[in-house]
N, CA, C and O of each residue as an XYZ file, in Angstrom:
332
protein
N    -105.236     64.568    120.448
C    -106.022     65.534    121.441
C    -106.886     65.086    121.925
O    -107.444     64.188    121.294
N    -107.429     65.462    123.249
C    -108.004     64.920    124.268
C    -110.124     65.776    124.315
O    -110.306     66.988    124.199
N    -110.886     65.118    124.434
C    -112.066     65.949    124.763
C    -111.323     66.622    125.960
O    -110.326     66.259    126.583
N    -112.220     67.844    126.098
C    -111.939     68.640    127.865
C    -112.364     68.070    128.804
O    -111.850     68.727    129.709
N    -113.066     67.142    129.380
C    -114.195     66.526    129.980
C    -112.704     64.984    130.576
O    -112.295     64.760    131.715
N    -112.394     64.424    129.526
C    -111.597     63.462    129.890
C    -109.993     64.030    130.543
O    -109.517     63.417    131.498
N    -109.205     65.287    129.911
C    -108.467     65.974    130.516
C    -108.348     66.787    131.648
O    -107.357     67.306    132.161
N    -109.796     66.808    132.013
C    -110.090     67.541    133.376
C    -109.937     66.891    134.280
O    -109.320     67.136    135.317
N    -110.812     65.471    133.786
C    -110.960     64.100    134.980
C    -109.152     63.776    135.367
O    -108.598     63.828    136.465
N    -108.623     63.475    134.138
C    -107.123     62.901    134.091
C    -106.325     63.764    134.935
O    -105.226     63.328    135.276
N    -106.722     65.044    135.378
C    -106.250     66.727    135.901
C    -106.322     65.992    137.360
O    -105.452     65.306    137.896
N    -107.697     66.363    137.866
C    -108.127     65.790    138.958
C    -107.307     64.571    139.436
O    -106.659     64.773    140.462
N    -107.196     63.077    138.762
C    -107.116     62.287    139.219
C    -105.191     62.690    139.676
O    -104.700     62.410    140.769
N    -104.587     63.232    138.762
C    -103.766     63.042    139.181
C    -102.853     63.938    140.239
O    -101.921     63.592    140.966
N    -103.594     65.443    140.003
C    -103.829     66.493    141.473
C    -104.080     65.542    142.382
O    -103.071     65.368    143.066
N    -105.040     64.789    142.727
C    -105.129     63.680    144.124
C    -103.784     63.352    144.513
O    -103.051     63.871    145.355
N    -103.608     62.378    143.725
C    -102.563     61.319    143.700
C    -101.344     61.825    144.078
O    -100.395     61.090    144.353
N    -101.294     63.046    144.112
C    -100.102     63.820    144.086
C     -99.501     64.620    145.392
O     -98.405     64.968    145.831
N    -101.123     64.709    145.798
C    -101.213     65.202    146.755
C    -101.595     64.120    147.771
O    -102.398     64.411    148.658
N    -101.016     62.763    147.691
C    -101.376     61.798    148.502
C    -103.029     61.811    149.482
O    -103.124     61.433    150.650
N    -104.177     62.343    148.629
C    -105.408     62.132    148.617
C    -105.794     60.917    148.126
O    -105.535     60.661    146.950
N    -106.622     59.764    149.114
C    -107.243     58.711    148.657
C    -108.733     58.819    147.808
O    -109.527     59.733    148.029
N    -108.929     57.952    147.004
C    -110.298     58.954    146.152
C    -111.516     58.663    146.727
O    -112.530     59.237    146.330
N    -111.554     57.680    147.792
C    -112.616     57.844    149.203
C    -112.418     58.982    149.801
O    -113.326     59.791    149.992
N    -111.471     59.121    150.081
C    -110.867     60.436    150.834
C    -111.574     61.735    150.526
O    -112.036     62.427    151.434
N    -111.687     62.168    148.883
C    -111.976     63.104    148.194
C    -113.526     63.067    148.154
O    -114.295     63.994    148.411
N    -113.790     61.936    147.816
C    -115.384     61.178    147.948
C    -116.474     62.036    148.685
O    -117.404     62.788    148.392
N    -115.729     61.409    150.040
C    -116.313     61.741    151.049
C    -116.677     63.196    151.691
O    -117.672     63.511    152.344
N    -115.213     64.222    151.177
C    -115.343     65.415    151.568
C    -116.194     66.402    150.675
O    -116.335     67.618    150.801
N    -116.743     65.505    149.700
C    -117.429     66.057    148.037
C    -118.776     65.745    148.720
O    -119.461     66.738    148.964
N    -119.114     64.941    148.958
C    -120.169     64.030    150.026
C    -120.693     63.660    148.674
O    -121.741     64.133    148.233
N    -119.927     62.784    148.009
C    -120.211     62.092    146.637
C    -119.744     60.353    146.681
O    -118.851     59.926    147.414
N    -120.264     59.811    146.079
C    -119.951     58.065    146.016
C    -118.522     58.322    145.577
O    -118.110     59.283    144.928
N    -117.676     57.034    146.167
C    -116.589     57.065    145.317
C    -117.223     56.488    143.680
O    -116.901     57.106    142.664
N    -117.937     55.523    143.627
C    -117.813     55.750    141.956
C    -118.204     56.240    140.931
O    -118.097     55.892    139.755
N    -118.863     57.423    141.622
C    -119.429     59.052    141.112
C    -117.717     59.687    140.803
O    -117.347     60.267    139.782
N    -117.088     59.439    141.726
C    -115.616     60.075    141.581
C    -114.957     59.745    140.281
O    -114.556     60.442    139.349
N    -114.976     58.253    140.555
C    -114.132     57.521    139.476
C    -114.612     57.654    138.161
O    -113.777     57.268    137.343
N    -115.612     58.046    137.688
C    -116.593     58.337    136.763
C    -115.973     59.686    136.398
O    -115.536     59.681    135.247
N    -115.806     60.877    137.073
C    -115.230     61.842    136.386
C    -114.070     61.976    136.191
O    -113.483     62.728    135.413
N    -113.670     61.187    136.953
C    -111.556     61.412    136.474
C    -111.237     60.314    135.354
O    -110.120     60.175    134.856
N    -112.449     59.495    134.999
C    -112.701     58.779    133.717
C    -112.659     59.871    133.093
O    -111.677     60.114    132.392
N    -113.560     60.650    133.186
C    -114.213     61.684    131.964
C    -115.119     60.863    131.336
O    -114.929     60.701    130.130
N    -115.967     60.357    131.793
C    -117.564     59.293    131.623
C    -118.628     60.387    131.881
O    -119.692     60.222    131.284
N    -118.508     61.537    132.717
C    -119.212     62.272    133.594
C    -119.443     63.444    133.486
O    -118.260     63.664    133.743
N    -119.917     64.601    133.323
C    -119.740     65.654    133.241
C    -119.863     65.847    134.575
O    -120.498     65.179    135.391
N    -118.991     67.125    134.777
C    -118.994     67.794    136.288
C    -118.956     69.567    136.206
O    -118.312     70.367    135.527
N    -119.940     69.683    137.211
C    -120.333     71.242    137.370
C    -119.142     72.223    137.513
O    -118.088     71.597    137.632
N    -118.977     73.639    137.539
C    -117.669     74.321    137.419
C    -118.177     74.341    139.144
O    -117.173     74.660    139.781
N    -119.462     74.098    140.181
C    -118.901     74.256    141.591
C    -118.246     73.369    142.238
O    -117.535     73.432    143.241
N    -118.778     71.943    141.082
C    -117.679     71.023    141.809
C    -116.475     71.111    141.650
O    -115.740     70.467    142.398
N    -116.007     71.821    140.768
C    -114.722     71.896    140.183
C    -114.366     73.081    141.060
O    -113.256     73.542    140.791
N    -114.866     73.554    141.814
C    -113.896     74.719    142.835
C    -113.803     73.362    143.959
O    -112.804     72.808    144.419
N    -115.002     73.136    144.144
C    -114.770     72.353    145.173
C    -114.046     71.347    145.437
O    -114.080     70.647    146.448
N    -113.353     71.255    144.497
C    -112.000     70.005    144.287
C    -110.721     70.488    144.286
O    -109.702     70.027    144.799
N    -110.943     71.663    143.522
C    -109.845     72.932    143.776
C    -109.532     73.145    145.047
O    -108.427     73.500    145.457
N    -110.485     72.936    145.683
C    -110.419     73.736    147.604
C    -109.868     72.690    147.925
O    -108.641     72.699    147.818
N    -110.316     71.818    148.270
C    -110.403     70.692    148.866
C    -108.521     70.301    148.685
O    -107.686     70.469    149.574
N    -108.289     69.827    147.453
C    -106.634     69.381    147.108
C    -105.819     70.388    147.598
O    -104.620     70.192    147.796
N    -106.474     71.670    147.855
C    -105.310     73.009    147.646
C    -104.691     73.175    146.404
O    -103.636     73.748    146.679
N    -104.747     72.973    144.979
C    -104.263     73.160    144.054
C    -104.678     74.442    143.623
O    -105.350     75.193    144.329
N    -104.187     74.782    142.155
C    -104.342     75.852    141.472
C    -105.735     75.635    140.252
O    -106.530     74.714    140.065
N    -105.600     76.515    139.822
C    -107.053     76.075    138.860
C    -106.153     75.520    137.506
O    -106.584     74.915    136.524
N    -105.327     75.770    137.684
C    -104.616     75.227    136.275
C    -103.960     74.133    136.132
O    -103.557     73.797    135.019
N    -103.761     73.461    137.130
C    -103.847     72.274    137.864
C    -104.704     70.961    137.097
O    -104.362     69.901    136.573
N    -106.240     71.796    137.394
C    -107.135     70.768    136.496
C    -107.378     71.143    135.694
O    -107.662     70.261    134.883
N    -107.534     72.799    135.040
C    -108.032     72.702    133.307
C    -107.013     72.828    132.507
O    -106.138     73.662    132.733
N    -106.982     71.979    131.409
C    -106.412     71.855    130.617
C    -105.494     73.205    129.563
O    -106.212     74.204    129.557
N    -104.596     73.371    128.998
C    -104.621     74.138    127.965
C    -105.260     74.698    127.518
O    -106.348     74.414    128.017
N    -105.431     75.720    126.509
C    -106.401     75.741    124.977
C    -105.852     74.489    124.173
O    -106.602     73.589    123.796
N    -104.249     74.502    123.898
C    -103.188     73.838    122.643
C    -103.568     72.278    123.521
O    -103.377     71.375    122.707
N    -103.984     71.753    124.742
C    -104.287     70.652    124.523
C    -105.596     70.076    124.361
O    -105.781     68.883    124.605
N    -106.735     71.015    123.876
C    -108.024     70.726    123.808
C    -108.337     71.051    122.305
O    -108.053     72.069    121.674
N    -109.035     69.852    121.872
C    -109.698     70.214    120.202
C    -110.976     70.928    120.656
O    -111.761     70.676    121.571
N    -110.944     71.802    119.823
C    -112.481     71.998    119.857
C    -112.375     73.167    118.308
O    -111.466     73.764    117.731
N    -113.987     73.009    118.118
C    -113.738     74.154    116.804
C    -113.144     74.751    116.437
O    -112.814     74.559    115.266
N    -112.718     75.622    116.995
C    -111.709     77.160    116.799
C    -110.376     76.388    115.888
O    -110.003     76.627    114.739
N    -109.861     75.416    116.861
C    -108.209     74.632    116.262
C    -108.715     73.999    115.232
O    -108.159     74.030    114.134
N    -110.344     73.043    115.558
C    -109.906     72.582    113.984
C    -110.192     73.565    112.491
O    -109.824     73.237    111.363
N    -110.836     74.649    112.807
C    -111.104     75.671    111.575
C    -109.514     76.439    111.556
O    -109.197     77.142    110.597
N    -108.770     76.262    112.483
C    -107.732     76.983    112.165
C    -106.441     75.500    111.191
O    -105.281     75.807    110.918
N    -106.790     74.626    110.986
C    -106.202     73.422    110.187
C    -106.695     73.615    108.941
O    -106.000     73.180    108.023
N    -108.179     74.399    108.543
C    -108.962     73.817    107.165
C    -108.569     74.709    106.493
O    -108.875     74.766    105.302
């Protein structure tokens, strides 16, 4: 299981690519550096809820395209179920 930050980043990248949007184009529309968007997509920096909704709006996708399902994310709740 992946941390939620990495899954969200990966989902942003996959959605961006599936919609044929270049990383530089999305970064420009978000008014951020392309290198910062790259770090978001790698899951190495956190992304705010506001920024996530901007990305969803720009990519014209559904929230479920970006947010992982609870089964994909290991949380303290998943871990306690295993004990």
